PDB file of N, CA, C and O in Angstrom:
ATOM      1  N   UNK A   1       0.839  -1.171   0.000  1.00  0.00           N
ATOM      2  CA  UNK A   1       0.000   0.000   0.000  1.00  0.00           C
ATOM      3  C   UNK A   1       0.887   1.237   0.000  1.00  0.00           C
ATOM      4  O   UNK A   1       1.819   1.343   0.797  1.00  0.00           O
ATOM      5  N   UNK A   2       0.596   2.156  -0.883  1.00  0.00           N
ATOM      6  CA  UNK A   2       1.350   3.397  -0.969  1.00  0.00           C
ATOM      7  C   UNK A   2       0.754   4.416  -0.003  1.00  0.00           C
ATOM      8  O   UNK A   2      -0.458   4.632   0.014  1.00  0.00           O
ATOM      9  N   UNK A   3       1.606   5.032   0.791  1.00  0.00           N
ATOM     10  CA  UNK A   3       1.164   6.050   1.740  1.00  0.00           C
ATOM     11  C   UNK A   3       1.503   7.416   1.161  1.00  0.00           C
ATOM     12  O   UNK A   3       2.665   7.719   0.889  1.00  0.00           O
ATOM     13  N   UNK A   4       0.474   8.236   0.977  1.00  0.00           N
ATOM     14  CA  UNK A   4       0.705   9.583   0.467  1.00  0.00           C
ATOM     15  C   UNK A   4       1.311  10.449   1.559  1.00  0.00           C
ATOM     16  O   UNK A   4       0.823  10.482   2.689  1.00  0.00           O
ATOM     17  N   UNK A   5       2.360  11.133   1.214  1.00  0.00           N
ATOM     18  CA  UNK A   5       2.990  12.054   2.156  1.00  0.00           C
ATOM     19  C   UNK A   5       2.434  13.454   1.903  1.00  0.00           C
ATOM     20  O   UNK A   5       2.251  13.852   0.753  1.00  0.00           O
ATOM     21  N   UNK A   6       2.167  14.194   2.967  1.00  0.00           N
ATOM     22  CA  UNK A   6       1.654  15.554   2.776  1.00  0.00           C
ATOM     23  C   UNK A   6       2.656  16.411   2.005  1.00  0.00           C
ATOM     24  O   UNK A   6       3.867  16.308   2.205  1.00  0.00           O
ATOM     25  N   UNK A   7       2.132  17.253   1.126  1.00  0.00           N
ATOM     26  CA  UNK A   7       2.989  18.164   0.375  1.00  0.00           C
ATOM     27  C   UNK A   7       3.179  19.430   1.205  1.00  0.00           C
ATOM     28  O   UNK A   7       2.234  19.909   1.832  1.00  0.00           O
ATOM     29  N   UNK A   8       4.391  19.971   1.212  1.00  0.00           N
ATOM     30  CA  UNK A   8       4.606  21.204   1.983  1.00  0.00           C
ATOM     31  C   UNK A   8       3.832  22.369   1.367  1.00  0.00           C
ATOM     32  O   UNK A   8       3.652  22.440   0.151  1.00  0.00           O
ATOM     33  N   UNK A   9       3.381  23.279   2.229  1.00  0.00           N
ATOM     34  CA  UNK A   9       2.730  24.509   1.782  1.00  0.00           C
ATOM     35  C   UNK A   9       3.681  25.645   2.118  1.00  0.00           C
ATOM     36  O   UNK A   9       4.034  25.853   3.279  1.00  0.00           O
ATOM     37  N   UNK A  10       4.089  26.372   1.098  1.00  0.00           N
ATOM     38  CA  UNK A  10       5.051  27.451   1.277  1.00  0.00           C
ATOM     39  C   UNK A  10       4.334  28.782   1.445  1.00  0.00           C
ATOM     40  O   UNK A  10       3.208  28.953   0.979  1.00  0.00           O
ATOM     41  N   UNK A  11       4.990  29.717   2.111  1.00  0.00           N
ATOM     42  CA  UNK A  11       4.427  31.041   2.335  1.00  0.00           C
ATOM     43  C   UNK A  11       4.044  31.700   1.016  1.00  0.00           C
ATOM     44  O   UNK A  11       3.029  32.393   0.951  1.00  0.00           O
ATOM     45  N   UNK A  12       4.824  31.502  -0.022  1.00  0.00           N
ATOM     46  CA  UNK A  12       4.530  32.107  -1.324  1.00  0.00           C
ATOM     47  C   UNK A  12       3.224  31.581  -1.915  1.00  0.00           C
ATOM     48  O   UNK A  12       2.629  32.237  -2.769  1.00  0.00           O
ATOM     49  N   UNK A  13       2.768  30.397  -1.471  1.00  0.00           N
ATOM     50  CA  UNK A  13       1.536  29.789  -1.968  1.00  0.00           C
ATOM     51  C   UNK A  13       0.310  30.195  -1.152  1.00  0.00           C
ATOM     52  O   UNK A  13      -0.816  29.850  -1.508  1.00  0.00           O
ATOM     53  N   UNK A  14       0.526  30.921  -0.070  1.00  0.00           N
ATOM     54  CA  UNK A  14      -0.566  31.275   0.838  1.00  0.00           C
ATOM     55  C   UNK A  14      -1.536  32.256   0.188  1.00  0.00           C
ATOM     56  O   UNK A  14      -1.131  33.162  -0.541  1.00  0.00           O
ATOM     57  N   UNK A  15      -2.800  32.063   0.458  1.00  0.00           N
ATOM     58  CA  UNK A  15      -3.858  33.005   0.065  1.00  0.00           C
ATOM     59  C   UNK A  15      -4.817  33.099   1.250  1.00  0.00           C
ATOM     60  O   UNK A  15      -4.972  32.127   1.990  1.00  0.00           O
ATOM     61  N   UNK A  16      -5.462  34.249   1.444  1.00  0.00           N
ATOM     62  CA  UNK A  16      -6.413  34.350   2.556  1.00  0.00           C
ATOM     63  C   UNK A  16      -7.518  33.297   2.425  1.00  0.00           C
ATOM     64  O   UNK A  16      -7.945  32.961   1.321  1.00  0.00           O
ATOM     65  N   UNK A  17      -7.963  32.795   3.554  1.00  0.00           N
ATOM     66  CA  UNK A  17      -9.056  31.826   3.573  1.00  0.00           C
ATOM     67  C   UNK A  17     -10.311  32.444   2.978  1.00  0.00           C
ATOM     68  O   UNK A  17     -10.559  33.636   3.158  1.00  0.00           O
ATOM     69  N   UNK A  18     -11.098  31.652   2.278  1.00  0.00           N
ATOM     70  CA  UNK A  18     -12.344  32.150   1.708  1.00  0.00           C
ATOM     71  C   UNK A  18     -13.392  32.422   2.786  1.00  0.00           C
ATOM     72  O   UNK A  18     -14.344  33.169   2.558  1.00  0.00           O
ATOM     73  N   UNK A  19     -13.216  31.817   3.954  1.00  0.00           N
ATOM     74  CA  UNK A  19     -14.190  31.965   5.032  1.00  0.00           C
ATOM     75  C   UNK A  19     -13.502  32.309   6.347  1.00  0.00           C
ATOM     76  O   UNK A  19     -12.353  31.933   6.579  1.00  0.00           O
ATOM     77  N   UNK A  20     -14.214  33.023   7.193  1.00  0.00           N
ATOM     78  CA  UNK A  20     -13.776  33.306   8.555  1.00  0.00           C
ATOM     79  C   UNK A  20     -14.712  32.576   9.503  1.00  0.00           C
ATOM     80  O   UNK A  20     -15.923  32.549   9.284  1.00  0.00           O
ATOM     81  N   UNK A  21     -14.164  31.989  10.545  1.00  0.00           N
ATOM     82  CA  UNK A  21     -14.964  31.288  11.547  1.00  0.00           C
ATOM     83  C   UNK A  21     -14.969  32.151  12.795  1.00  0.00           C
ATOM     84  O   UNK A  21     -13.944  32.312  13.458  1.00  0.00           O
ATOM     85  N   UNK A  22     -16.149  32.711  13.114  1.00  0.00           N
ATOM     86  CA  UNK A  22     -16.266  33.616  14.254  1.00  0.00           C
ATOM     87  C   UNK A  22     -16.397  32.875  15.580  1.00  0.00           C
ATOM     88  O   UNK A  22     -15.799  33.284  16.575  1.00  0.00           O
ATOM     89  N   UNK A  23     -17.166  31.797  15.607  1.00  0.00           N
ATOM     90  CA  UNK A  23     -17.331  31.020  16.840  1.00  0.00           C
ATOM     91  C   UNK A  23     -17.414  29.539  16.518  1.00  0.00           C
ATOM     92  O   UNK A  23     -17.828  29.139  15.429  1.00  0.00           O
ATOM     93  N   UNK A  24     -17.005  28.726  17.505  1.00  0.00           N
ATOM     94  CA  UNK A  24     -17.124  27.270  17.413  1.00  0.00           C
ATOM     95  C   UNK A  24     -17.663  26.771  18.743  1.00  0.00           C
ATOM     96  O   UNK A  24     -17.084  27.053  19.792  1.00  0.00           O
ATOM     97  N   UNK A  25     -18.766  26.031  18.709  1.00  0.00           N
ATOM     98  CA  UNK A  25     -19.322  25.383  19.896  1.00  0.00           C
ATOM     99  C   UNK A  25     -19.264  23.877  19.666  1.00  0.00           C
ATOM    100  O   UNK A  25     -19.768  23.382  18.658  1.00  0.00           O
ATOM    101  N   UNK A  26     -18.652  23.148  20.595  1.00  0.00           N
ATOM    102  CA  UNK A  26     -18.515  21.700  20.466  1.00  0.00           C
ATOM    103  C   UNK A  26     -19.260  20.998  21.592  1.00  0.00           C
ATOM    104  O   UNK A  26     -19.199  21.424  22.745  1.00  0.00           O
ATOM    105  N   UNK A  27     -19.960  19.925  21.256  1.00  0.00           N
ATOM    106  CA  UNK A  27     -20.596  19.034  22.223  1.00  0.00           C
ATOM    107  C   UNK A  27     -19.999  17.658  21.949  1.00  0.00           C
ATOM    108  O   UNK A  27     -20.277  17.054  20.912  1.00  0.00           O
ATOM    109  N   UNK A  28     -19.174  17.157  22.882  1.00  0.00           N
ATOM    110  CA  UNK A  28     -18.430  15.916  22.665  1.00  0.00           C
ATOM    111  C   UNK A  28     -18.912  14.846  23.628  1.00  0.00           C
ATOM    112  O   UNK A  28     -18.934  15.056  24.840  1.00  0.00           O
ATOM    113  N   UNK A  29     -19.304  13.684  23.079  1.00  0.00           N
ATOM    114  CA  UNK A  29     -19.713  12.533  23.881  1.00  0.00           C
ATOM    115  C   UNK A  29     -18.678  11.439  23.664  1.00  0.00           C
ATOM    116  O   UNK A  29     -18.670  10.775  22.627  1.00  0.00           O
ATOM    117  N   UNK A  30     -17.792  11.254  24.666  1.00  0.00           N
ATOM    118  CA  UNK A  30     -16.730  10.255  24.549  1.00  0.00           C
ATOM    119  C   UNK A  30     -17.270   8.855  24.798  1.00  0.00           C
ATOM    120  O   UNK A  30     -18.057   8.632  25.718  1.00  0.00           O
ATOM    121  N   UNK A  31     -16.841   7.926  23.977  1.00  0.00           N
ATOM    122  CA  UNK A  31     -17.231   6.535  24.113  1.00  0.00           C
ATOM    123  C   UNK A  31     -16.089   5.693  23.538  1.00  0.00           C
ATOM    124  O   UNK A  31     -15.519   6.068  22.514  1.00  0.00           O
ATOM    125  N   UNK A  32     -15.738   4.562  24.170  1.00  0.00           N
ATOM    126  CA  UNK A  32     -14.630   3.749  23.660  1.00  0.00           C
ATOM    127  C   UNK A  32     -14.858   3.239  22.233  1.00  0.00           C
ATOM    128  O   UNK A  32     -13.896   3.007  21.500  1.00  0.00           O
ATOM    129  N   UNK A  33     -16.121   3.063  21.837  1.00  0.00           N
ATOM    130  CA  UNK A  33     -16.414   2.512  20.518  1.00  0.00           C
ATOM    131  C   UNK A  33     -16.886   3.541  19.499  1.00  0.00           C
ATOM    132  O   UNK A  33     -16.690   3.366  18.296  1.00  0.00           O
ATOM    133  N   UNK A  34     -17.506   4.606  19.979  1.00  0.00           N
ATOM    134  CA  UNK A  34     -18.066   5.577  19.038  1.00  0.00           C
ATOM    135  C   UNK A  34     -18.205   6.941  19.704  1.00  0.00           C
ATOM    136  O   UNK A  34     -19.218   7.235  20.338  1.00  0.00           O
ATOM    137  N   UNK A  35     -17.189   7.757  19.553  1.00  0.00           N
ATOM    138  CA  UNK A  35     -17.244   9.117  20.073  1.00  0.00           C
ATOM    139  C   UNK A  35     -18.055   9.964  19.111  1.00  0.00           C
ATOM    140  O   UNK A  35     -17.886   9.869  17.895  1.00  0.00           O
ATOM    141  N   UNK A  36     -18.941  10.797  19.656  1.00  0.00           N
ATOM    142  CA  UNK A  36     -19.781  11.662  18.824  1.00  0.00           C
ATOM    143  C   UNK A  36     -19.443  13.111  19.118  1.00  0.00           C
ATOM    144  O   UNK A  36     -19.318  13.514  20.274  1.00  0.00           O
ATOM    145  N   UNK A  37     -19.297  13.883  18.059  1.00  0.00           N
ATOM    146  CA  UNK A  37     -18.988  15.303  18.192  1.00  0.00           C
ATOM    147  C   UNK A  37     -20.035  16.088  17.416  1.00  0.00           C
ATOM    148  O   UNK A  37     -20.252  15.859  16.226  1.00  0.00           O
ATOM    149  N   UNK A  38     -20.671  17.004  18.105  1.00  0.00           N
ATOM    150  CA  UNK A  38     -21.614  17.915  17.464  1.00  0.00           C
ATOM    151  C   UNK A  38     -20.954  19.286  17.474  1.00  0.00           C
ATOM    152  O   UNK A  38     -20.606  19.804  18.535  1.00  0.00           O
ATOM    153  N   UNK A  39     -20.782  19.872  16.298  1.00  0.00           N
ATOM    154  CA  UNK A  39     -20.103  21.158  16.187  1.00  0.00           C
ATOM    155  C   UNK A  39     -21.042  22.178  15.565  1.00  0.00           C
ATOM    156  O   UNK A  39     -21.745  21.888  14.597  1.00  0.00           O
ATOM    157  N   UNK A  40     -21.043  23.362  16.131  1.00  0.00           N
ATOM    158  CA  UNK A  40     -21.810  24.481  15.574  1.00  0.00           C
ATOM    159  C   UNK A  40     -20.813  25.603  15.315  1.00  0.00           C
ATOM    160  O   UNK A  40     -20.149  26.084  16.233  1.00  0.00           O
ATOM    161  N   UNK A  41     -20.718  26.010  14.061  1.00  0.00           N
ATOM    162  CA  UNK A  41     -19.778  27.058  13.673  1.00  0.00           C
ATOM    163  C   UNK A  41     -20.538  28.243  13.093  1.00  0.00           C
ATOM    164  O   UNK A  41     -21.510  28.076  12.356  1.00  0.00           O
ATOM    165  N   UNK A  42     -20.089  29.419  13.432  1.00  0.00           N
ATOM    166  CA  UNK A  42     -20.602  30.628  12.797  1.00  0.00           C
ATOM    167  C   UNK A  42     -19.537  31.042  11.783  1.00  0.00           C
ATOM    168  O   UNK A  42     -18.447  31.484  12.145  1.00  0.00           O
ATOM    169  N   UNK A  43     -19.883  30.885  10.507  1.00  0.00           N
ATOM    170  CA  UNK A  43     -18.945  31.082   9.406  1.00  0.00           C
ATOM    171  C   UNK A  43     -19.471  32.193   8.504  1.00  0.00           C
ATOM    172  O   UNK A  43     -20.675  32.318   8.280  1.00  0.00           O
ATOM    173  N   UNK A  44     -18.541  32.993   7.993  1.00  0.00           N
ATOM    174  CA  UNK A  44     -18.937  34.052   7.050  1.00  0.00           C
ATOM    175  C   UNK A  44     -17.861  34.190   5.982  1.00  0.00           C
ATOM    176  O   UNK A  44     -16.699  33.860   6.216  1.00  0.00           O
ATOM    177  N   UNK A  45     -18.253  34.679   4.814  1.00  0.00           N
ATOM    178  CA  UNK A  45     -17.253  34.889   3.762  1.00  0.00           C
ATOM    179  C   UNK A  45     -16.205  35.905   4.210  1.00  0.00           C
ATOM    180  O   UNK A  45     -16.520  36.858   4.923  1.00  0.00           O
ATOM    181  N   UNK A  46     -14.987  35.701   3.797  1.00  0.00           N
ATOM    182  CA  UNK A  46     -13.892  36.604   4.118  1.00  0.00           C
ATOM    183  C   UNK A  46     -13.826  37.689   3.036  1.00  0.00           C
ATOM    184  O   UNK A  46     -13.510  37.382   1.886  1.00  0.00           O
ATOM    185  N   UNK A  47     -14.115  38.942   3.379  1.00  0.00           N
ATOM    186  CA  UNK A  47     -14.066  40.004   2.367  1.00  0.00           C
ATOM    187  C   UNK A  47     -12.681  40.137   1.722  1.00  0.00           C
ATOM    188  O   UNK A  47     -12.586  40.523   0.557  1.00  0.00           O
ATOM    189  N   UNK A  48     -11.621  39.829   2.449  1.00  0.00           N
ATOM    190  CA  UNK A  48     -10.261  39.933   1.910  1.00  0.00           C
ATOM    191  C   UNK A  48     -10.021  38.907   0.808  1.00  0.00           C
ATOM    192  O   UNK A  48      -9.224  39.156  -0.097  1.00  0.00           O
ATOM    193  N   UNK A  49     -10.685  37.773   0.864  1.00  0.00           N
ATOM    194  CA  UNK A  49     -10.492  36.740  -0.154  1.00  0.00           C
ATOM    195  C   UNK A  49     -11.051  37.185  -1.493  1.00  0.00           C
ATOM    196  O   UNK A  49     -10.521  36.811  -2.539  1.00  0.00           O
ATOM    197  N   UNK A  50     -12.108  37.974  -1.477  1.00  0.00           N
ATOM    198  CA  UNK A  50     -12.728  38.413  -2.733  1.00  0.00           C
ATOM    199  C   UNK A  50     -11.897  39.475  -3.439  1.00  0.00           C
ATOM    200  O   UNK A  50     -12.079  39.705  -4.635  1.00  0.00           O
ATOM    201  N   UNK A  51     -10.995  40.119  -2.726  1.00  0.00           N
ATOM    202  CA  UNK A  51     -10.212  41.193  -3.340  1.00  0.00           C
ATOM    203  C   UNK A  51      -9.009  40.671  -4.109  1.00  0.00           C
ATOM    204  O   UNK A  51      -8.283  41.458  -4.715  1.00  0.00           O
ATOM    205  N   UNK A  52      -8.784  39.382  -4.099  1.00  0.00           N
ATOM    206  CA  UNK A  52      -7.617  38.806  -4.775  1.00  0.00           C
ATOM    207  C   UNK A  52      -7.940  38.397  -6.210  1.00  0.00           C
ATOM    208  O   UNK A  52      -7.441  37.380  -6.692  1.00  0.00           O
ATOM    209  N   UNK A  53      -8.770  39.182  -6.895  1.00  0.00           N
ATOM    210  CA  UNK A  53      -9.048  38.923  -8.293  1.00  0.00           C
ATOM    211  C   UNK A  53     -10.144  37.908  -8.550  1.00  0.00           C
ATOM    212  O   UNK A  53     -10.368  37.519  -9.696  1.00  0.00           O
ATOM    213  N   UNK A  54     -10.834  37.471  -7.497  1.00  0.00           N
ATOM    214  CA  UNK A  54     -11.917  36.514  -7.688  1.00  0.00           C
ATOM    215  C   UNK A  54     -13.253  37.231  -7.560  1.00  0.00           C
ATOM    216  O   UNK A  54     -13.418  38.100  -6.704  1.00  0.00           O
ATOM    217  N   UNK A  55     -14.193  36.873  -8.402  1.00  0.00           N
ATOM    218  CA  UNK A  55     -15.492  37.534  -8.393  1.00  0.00           C
ATOM    219  C   UNK A  55     -16.351  37.066  -7.225  1.00  0.00           C
ATOM    220  O   UNK A  55     -17.125  37.847  -6.671  1.00  0.00           O
ATOM    221  N   UNK A  56     -16.221  35.807  -6.852  1.00  0.00           N
ATOM    222  CA  UNK A  56     -17.050  35.298  -5.763  1.00  0.00           C
ATOM    223  C   UNK A  56     -16.244  34.349  -4.881  1.00  0.00           C
ATOM    224  O   UNK A  56     -15.153  33.910  -5.244  1.00  0.00           O
ATOM    225  N   UNK A  57     -16.796  34.052  -3.739  1.00  0.00           N
ATOM    226  CA  UNK A  57     -16.134  33.174  -2.779  1.00  0.00           C
ATOM    227  C   UNK A  57     -16.272  31.723  -3.234  1.00  0.00           C
ATOM    228  O   UNK A  57     -17.311  31.330  -3.764  1.00  0.00           O
ATOM    229  N   UNK A  58     -15.235  30.942  -3.029  1.00  0.00           N
ATOM    230  CA  UNK A  58     -15.244  29.524  -3.381  1.00  0.00           C
ATOM    231  C   UNK A  58     -16.229  28.760  -2.495  1.00  0.00           C
ATOM    232  O   UNK A  58     -16.571  29.232  -1.410  1.00  0.00           O
ATOM    233  N   UNK A  59     -16.686  27.593  -2.938  1.00  0.00           N
ATOM    234  CA  UNK A  59     -17.584  26.783  -2.111  1.00  0.00           C
ATOM    235  C   UNK A  59     -16.895  26.380  -0.806  1.00  0.00           C
ATOM    236  O   UNK A  59     -15.676  26.206  -0.772  1.00  0.00           O
ATOM    237  N   UNK A  60     -17.665  26.235   0.252  1.00  0.00           N
ATOM    238  CA  UNK A  60     -17.151  25.770   1.538  1.00  0.00           C
ATOM    239  C   UNK A  60     -16.990  24.255   1.462  1.00  0.00           C
ATOM    240  O   UNK A  60     -17.935  23.537   1.135  1.00  0.00           O
ATOM    241  N   UNK A  61     -15.788  23.775   1.766  1.00  0.00           N
ATOM    242  CA  UNK A  61     -15.493  22.344   1.697  1.00  0.00           C
ATOM    243  C   UNK A  61     -15.124  21.865   3.096  1.00  0.00           C
ATOM    244  O   UNK A  61     -14.242  22.433   3.741  1.00  0.00           O
ATOM    245  N   UNK A  62     -15.800  20.822   3.560  1.00  0.00           N
ATOM    246  CA  UNK A  62     -15.472  20.208   4.845  1.00  0.00           C
ATOM    247  C   UNK A  62     -14.510  19.057   4.580  1.00  0.00           C
ATOM    248  O   UNK A  62     -14.744  18.233   3.695  1.00  0.00           O
ATOM    249  N   UNK A  63     -13.428  19.005   5.351  1.00  0.00           N
ATOM    250  CA  UNK A  63     -12.389  18.018   5.112  1.00  0.00           C
ATOM    251  C   UNK A  63     -12.051  17.344   6.432  1.00  0.00           C
ATOM    252  O   UNK A  63     -11.735  18.025   7.407  1.00  0.00           O
ATOM    253  N   UNK A  64     -12.111  16.024   6.480  1.00  0.00           N
ATOM    254  CA  UNK A  64     -11.784  15.303   7.705  1.00  0.00           C
ATOM    255  C   UNK A  64     -11.258  13.915   7.386  1.00  0.00           C
ATOM    256  O   UNK A  64     -11.413  13.413   6.273  1.00  0.00           O
ATOM    257  N   UNK A  65     -10.637  13.313   8.374  1.00  0.00           N
ATOM    258  CA  UNK A  65     -10.083  11.974   8.210  1.00  0.00           C
ATOM    259  C   UNK A  65     -10.663  11.056   9.270  1.00  0.00           C
ATOM    260  O   UNK A  65     -10.813  11.437  10.431  1.00  0.00           O
ATOM    261  N   UNK A  66     -10.984   9.849   8.854  1.00  0.00           N
ATOM    262  CA  UNK A  66     -11.485   8.806   9.758  1.00  0.00           C
ATOM    263  C   UNK A  66     -12.722   9.253  10.539  1.00  0.00           C
ATOM    264  O   UNK A  66     -12.861   8.947  11.723  1.00  0.00           O
ATOM    265  N   UNK A  67     -13.619   9.981   9.863  1.00  0.00           N
ATOM    266  CA  UNK A  67     -14.868  10.412  10.484  1.00  0.00           C
ATOM    267  C   UNK A  67     -16.024  10.082   9.559  1.00  0.00           C
ATOM    268  O   UNK A  67     -15.838   9.890   8.358  1.00  0.00           O
ATOM    269  N   UNK A  68     -17.218  10.018  10.126  1.00  0.00           N
ATOM    270  CA  UNK A  68     -18.432   9.846   9.352  1.00  0.00           C
ATOM    271  C   UNK A  68     -19.276  11.089   9.559  1.00  0.00           C
ATOM    272  O   UNK A  68     -19.703  11.376  10.678  1.00  0.00           O
ATOM    273  N   UNK A  69     -19.516  11.817   8.499  1.00  0.00           N
ATOM    274  CA  UNK A  69     -20.342  13.007   8.571  1.00  0.00           C
ATOM    275  C   UNK A  69     -21.797  12.572   8.510  1.00  0.00           C
ATOM    276  O   UNK A  69     -22.215  11.934   7.544  1.00  0.00           O
ATOM    277  N   UNK A  70     -22.568  12.910   9.531  1.00  0.00           N
ATOM    278  CA  UNK A  70     -23.969  12.490   9.572  1.00  0.00           C
ATOM    279  C   UNK A  70     -24.903  13.519   8.961  1.00  0.00           C
ATOM    280  O   UNK A  70     -25.843  13.156   8.254  1.00  0.00           O
ATOM    281  N   UNK A  71     -24.659  14.800   9.222  1.00  0.00           N
ATOM    282  CA  UNK A  71     -25.526  15.821   8.630  1.00  0.00           C
ATOM    283  C   UNK A  71     -24.874  17.190   8.728  1.00  0.00           C
ATOM    284  O   UNK A  71     -23.984  17.423   9.545  1.00  0.00           O
ATOM    285  N   UNK A  72     -25.344  18.085   7.873  1.00  0.00           N
ATOM    286  CA  UNK A  72     -24.913  19.478   7.883  1.00  0.00           C
ATOM    287  C   UNK A  72     -26.170  20.328   7.730  1.00  0.00           C
ATOM    288  O   UNK A  72     -27.019  20.056   6.881  1.00  0.00           O
ATOM    289  N   UNK A  73     -26.276  21.350   8.556  1.00  0.00           N
ATOM    290  CA  UNK A  73     -27.377  22.299   8.426  1.00  0.00           C
ATOM    291  C   UNK A  73     -26.803  23.686   8.223  1.00  0.00           C
ATOM    292  O   UNK A  73     -25.810  24.062   8.845  1.00  0.00           O
ATOM    293  N   UNK A  74     -27.441  24.438   7.344  1.00  0.00           N
ATOM    294  CA  UNK A  74     -27.061  25.810   7.103  1.00  0.00           C
ATOM    295  C   UNK A  74     -28.277  26.681   7.415  1.00  0.00           C
ATOM    296  O   UNK A  74     -29.315  26.563   6.764  1.00  0.00           O
ATOM    297  N   UNK A  75     -28.142  27.550   8.406  1.00  0.00           N
ATOM    298  CA  UNK A  75     -29.253  28.375   8.865  1.00  0.00           C
ATOM    299  C   UNK A  75     -30.467  27.524   9.203  1.00  0.00           C
ATOM    300  O   UNK A  75     -31.602  27.897   8.904  1.00  0.00           O
ATOM    301  N   UNK A  76     -30.215  26.360   9.838  1.00  0.00           N
ATOM    302  CA  UNK A  76     -31.295  25.483  10.292  1.00  0.00           C
ATOM    303  C   UNK A  76     -31.856  24.548   9.250  1.00  0.00           C
ATOM    304  O   UNK A  76     -32.714  23.722   9.562  1.00  0.00           O
ATOM    305  N   UNK A  77     -31.389  24.658   8.004  1.00  0.00           N
ATOM    306  CA  UNK A  77     -31.890  23.794   6.931  1.00  0.00           C
ATOM    307  C   UNK A  77     -30.829  22.753   6.563  1.00  0.00           C
ATOM    308  O   UNK A  77     -29.643  23.065   6.447  1.00  0.00           O
ATOM    309  N   UNK A  78     -31.286  21.510   6.383  1.00  0.00           N
ATOM    310  CA  UNK A  78     -30.359  20.442   6.042  1.00  0.00           C
ATOM    311  C   UNK A  78     -29.720  20.698   4.683  1.00  0.00           C
ATOM    312  O   UNK A  78     -30.414  20.970   3.704  1.00  0.00           O
ATOM    313  N   UNK A  79     -28.395  20.608   4.630  1.00  0.00           N
ATOM    314  CA  UNK A  79     -27.652  20.817   3.388  1.00  0.00           C
ATOM    315  C   UNK A  79     -27.380  19.489   2.725  1.00  0.00           C
ATOM    316  O   UNK A  79     -27.347  18.454   3.390  1.00  0.00           O
ATOM    317  N   UNK A  80     -27.185  19.508   1.419  1.00  0.00           N
ATOM    318  CA  UNK A  80     -26.871  18.295   0.671  1.00  0.00           C
ATOM    319  C   UNK A  80     -25.482  18.448   0.036  1.00  0.00           C
ATOM    320  O   UNK A  80     -25.054  19.550  -0.308  1.00  0.00           O
ATOM    321  N   UNK A  81     -24.805  17.330  -0.107  1.00  0.00           N
ATOM    322  CA  UNK A  81     -23.461  17.334  -0.705  1.00  0.00           C
ATOM    323  C   UNK A  81     -23.574  17.414  -2.215  1.00  0.00           C
ATOM    324  O   UNK A  81     -24.551  16.956  -2.809  1.00  0.00           O
ATOM    325  N   UNK A  82     -22.559  18.002  -2.821  1.00  0.00           N
ATOM    326  CA  UNK A  82     -22.511  18.064  -4.292  1.00  0.00           C
ATOM    327  C   UNK A  82     -21.366  17.246  -4.788  1.00  0.00           C
ATOM    328  O   UNK A  82     -21.144  17.161  -5.996  1.00  0.00           O
TER     329      UNK A  82
END
């Protein structure tokens, strides 16, 4: 099995994040077999990201390892993956 090694990110490659996270609330239920984490984030577009020659903000992408995403709600409405 080939193991992918992370690629370095250099300062010259940095760009402002498309989103700013103002608050994070976590509800964690620890269990030896199945830990559950409920997260509530207040996220908003980063105005600085739009000034870098882009007309609109990129889609918000959730990225995780070894987790199962059960649901996402945006403003109380269930979101669907694309």
